[in-house]
C-alpha positions in Angstrom: 39.8 5.8 -21.6 39.7 9.7 -21.9 38.4 12.4 -19.1 35.4 13.3 -21.1 34.0 9.9 -21.1 34.7 9.4 -17.6 32.7 12.7 -17.3 29.9 11.5 -19.4 29.7 8.4 -17.3 29.8 9.8 -14.0 27.3 12.9 -15.3 25.3 9.6 -16.6 25.5 7.9 -13.2 24.9 10.7 -11.2 21.1 11.5 -13.3 20.1 8.0 -13.3 20.5 8.1 -9.4 18.5 10.8 -9.0 15.5 9.5 -11.3 15.4 5.9 -8.8 15.6 8.2 -6.0 13.1 10.6 -6.7 10.7 7.0 -8.7 11.4 5.1 -5.0 10.4 7.8 -3.0 7.1 9.2 -5.1 6.4 5.4 -4.8 7.1 4.2 -1.1 5.5 7.8 0.1 2.1 7.3 1.9 -0.5 9.1 1.1 -1.6 12.4 2.3 -3.9 12.5 5.0 -6.9 14.5 4.1 -6.6 17.5 6.8 -10.5 18.7 7.8 -11.5 23.0 6.8 -11.9 23.6 10.9 -8.6 22.0 12.2 -10.3 19.5 13.7 -10.6 15.4 13.4 -13.1 15.0 11.6 -15.8 11.6 11.2 -14.5 8.9 8.6 -15.9 9.6 5.5 -18.5 7.5 3.7 -15.7 6.1 2.1 -13.8 4.5 5.1 -17.2 3.4 6.5 -17.6 1.5 3.4 -14.7 -0.5 3.5 -15.1 -1.3 7.1 -18.3 -2.9 6.0 -17.1 -4.6 3.3 -14.4 -6.0 5.3 -15.9 -7.3 8.1 -18.4 -8.9 5.5 -15.5 -10.6 3.9 -13.4 -11.8 7.5 -16.2 -11.7 9.6 -18.3 -14.7 7.9 -22.3 -15.4 9.2 -22.0 -16.0 12.5 -25.4 -17.9 11.9 -24.3 -20.1 9.7 -23.0 -23.9 11.2 -19.5 -24.8 9.0 -19.0 -27.0 11.6 -21.2 -30.2 10.3 -18.6 -30.1 6.5 -16.0 -32.4 6.1 -12.8 -32.1 7.6 -9.4 -31.9 6.7 -7.2 -35.3 7.1 -3.7 -34.7 8.2 -1.3 -36.0 5.4 0.6 -38.5 7.5 
């Protein structure tokens, strides 16, 4: 192998490694938290409240609903 070919292969390896590192950093990096103008911790935004309400509706269920009257699963043994 010629020294020039080895240098080109090494350069391509370094560039592709750097590109992979940058892409990984962008994908893994958590989103930045919004900073309020006053510098104090602000109240939760409407989107946070909507997300919390949606999560409670989805996972919380209806407490007034009777779920014990239905068919129960039997073990498979």
